[in-house]
C-alpha positions, 0 to 999 in steps of 0.5 A: 480526486486525491482520494480516488488515486490514493484509494486505488493505489492502496488496494493494488499494493500487490500486483495486477495482470490486465484481463480485457474480458471478465474472468473473475467472479462478479462483485458479491454485493454491489451497491443498489443500482437503482438507488445510485442512479437516483442519487446521481440525478438528484445530487447537486453541488449544494452538498459541497460547494467547493468540491470539484468531484464528489464520490457519493458512494464507494464500496470495497469487498474483500474475501481472503483465504487461509494462505493469505490470498484474496479476492477483492472488488472495488465500486465507485460512484463519483460525480463531476461538479466542475469542468476541472473535476470532469477532466480529473475523472477521465483517467483512472490510474492503478499502480500494480506489480506483475507476477503476484495478482491478476485483475480486471475492470468489470464495468465502467459507465458514464451517467449523463445529467439527463439519465442516459447511461453510456457504457465505456468500451473497456478493451478500447480504453485501457492501457498498460504503461510503465511506472517510474515511481522509483526512478527519482530514488535510483530504483528500477523495477521493470515489473512496476506498472500503471494500468490506466482506464481512460473514460472519454468525453466526461463532462461537468454534471456527469457521474462515473461508475466503475467496478474492478476486481483483483485476485491476489494469489501471492500475498507479501506475507503468507497466511496473513491479511492486513489492510487499512481504508480511509473514511474521510477526505479533504476533497469533499464530504463522504455521503456513503462508504463501506468496507466488507472483509470476509475471513476464514474462521481459521484466520480471523482478524486479530487486531482491528481499530477505527482511528481518528473517528468522526463521532456518529459517522461510523458503524461496524459489525461482524457475523458468522455466515456460511462457515466464515466471518463477515466484518463490515464497516459503514461510514455515512455523512462524513464531513469534509476534512480541511487540512492544516499547515504542515499536517502529516500525510492525510491518510494517517490523520483522517478517520480510518479502519485498520485491520490485521491477522497479526496480534502483535508487532512482535509477530511482524518483526519475526516475519521480517527477521526470518525473511532477511536471515537467509540473505545474511551469509558472509563470504570470505571477501566480506570477512576480509573486509570486516577484518581490514576495517575493524582490526585494532579499533575500539568498539565505537570506532569499529561501528563507525568504520563499518557504517562508513564503508556501507554508506559511502562505498555501496552506491544507492541504486537498485534493480528490483527482482525479488521473488518473495516480498518485493520491496522488503526482501533484501538481495544476498549480501554477497551480491550487494558487496560484489556489485557495490550497489543496493537500495536501503534494504540491501545496504542495511542487510550488508551492514547487519551482516558485517556488524554481526561478523564483527561481533555486534548484535545487529538487526535489519529494521523497517520504518516509514520515512514520513508519517508514523505508523499506527501503533494500535494495529501491526501492518507491514506498510513501510517504505524504508529500511535501516539497522539497529545495533543492540549495543548498550542502552539505549540501542543505536539506530543507523540510517545506512543510506546516508554518508554519516554515522549517528 
C-alpha cells in the first residue's frame, strides 16, 4: 500500500482537475484484461506470505509533446490478502495542484474471489478535499488538494483494478520532460510492472538510467514508431525488498528508472537561475537596509549580519500563489522584505539579493532535504532552497531558514 500512495503521488507532481465523465482519451495500451482476470483468480498468498496486498500488475504510459506538456495513464491490478489490506485499498488518494493539469479516473472495479466483477460508480465515490501537507511547515496553499477515490465494500480476497488519466498542460519546466519510477517495494514482490514513454523526435530523452538494478528482473527497449520514439521498461518477478535500520528514503534505494530531456545538471541550474533572476530586483528600502547592516564591517561580518537579518527577522511562512513553477519560483524580494515573511525560496532569494547588493557573488540553490538525488540523471525534484556565496575556496553554503550562520 505504501507503494500505491507513493506512486500515485509521484505521477501527480503537477496538478489535477477532476472530471467525472471521461473526457481524456482511453489508455493506448492497457494490460491484457483476460490475463489479468485469470491471474486475479489464481493468485494466492503463497507468493508473498507476509504481504497484506499485492500489486501483481501495474502499467504507466506517458506521451509528452515538444513543449513539455504530456498525457499519462496509470493502471493498477492489486489484490487484498488480509482484512487489513482490504481496508487499505478502500481509499485511493491522489495529491494534485489546481491550474496546471486535468485528470480523471477512467475505470474502477472490484473482482470478487468467484470472478464476479463489480463496477465502481465513479461519480458517487470520488471526493475532492483540501491537502494540509504544508501546514506543519507554516506553508499554506489553497490549490493543494487531494482527490480520493473510495472503493466501498472491499473484502479480503478481492482484487482492485483502476485506470486513471492525467493531462498536464503546464509543466514546471517548459519544453522538458523528466521522471522516475520505482520497480521494487518493501510491501511485497512485484510480479509485473511496466513504464512506456513516448517522445517527439525533437525532444528525446537525453539522460536515462536504471539504478540499484536487481539483476535479471529488468528489460528496456526503444524504437522509432510513427515519427516518435517509444521507450519501454519492464520489470518481472522482482523480489520484495526488506528495509534496513536507518535506511534512506526507500524510493532512493530500490530499483528505479530515472529519465530526463536535460543532458546535464548545468542545464537545470541555468533554468533555476533564469527563473529567480527577475525576482531579485532590490528597492531603495532594501538598499538602505543592506547599507545599515554592512557599513564599517569586514566581509565576514557583513555576511553574518545579512544572514542574521534574513534568518531572524523574516518569518518562515508562505502563501503559495506562484504562476510559473509553484514550489520553486520565489516571490519578488521586495514583497518578502516588506511582508517580513516567506518560505525557503523567498528567504533565499532575498538573502541572495541583499548579498549581491553588498558586492558578494551569491546564488539561490535547490537541494533535497533528506535523501540525496541521483547524480546520474538531472531531475528537478527538490524540496528545499538555500543559498551559495562564491567567496573564496570552497564556496560557502548557508541554510537561510535557521537562526544561525555557518
